[in-house]
Residue, then its C-alpha position, 0 to 999 in steps of 0.5 A: x695841478x702844480x704846486x704853484x697853482x695850488x698855492x695861488x688857489x689857496x692864496x686867493x680862494x681862502x680869503x673869499x671863502x672866509x669873507x662869505x663865512x663871516x658875512x653869513x654868520x653875522x647876518x644869520x645870528x644878527x636877529x638873536x643878538x639884536x633882540x637880546x640888545x633890545x630887551x636890555x633897553x628898558x622904558x624909563x632909561x634916560x638918553x645918557x643911559x642909552x648912549x652909554x649902553x650904545x658905547x658899552x655894546x659897541x653899537x652904531x647910533x645914539x639916542x636924542x631927547x625925542x623921536x626915533x633912533x635906530x641902534x645898529x649892529x655894525x657886524x650885520x651891516x645895519x640890517x639888524x637894529x633896535x628901534x628906540x622911541x624917545x620922549x622927553x629924554x627917556x625911552x618909551x619903547x624899544x623893539x627889534x627892527x629888520x632893515x632889508 
């Protein structure tokens, strides 16, 4: 194989391999990360506290005064999330959710 062919193979092949590794790593470790995040969201936290928590942890989503909100991990493309149930502006429950 010529040096040019090797160089082109590395130039185009390496980014593909790195993308596969990146995607696989964050999806394989996403569950553990989000379970830990959900464990930090405690019943009784206010909407403002949850939204500040989202900013601090760099999550996707926000909490409303009532209903269900999903706080996602963008590194796993939203597959691993934390389902937060709000009522009267406070957290009632938070649990890990897998969207597949």
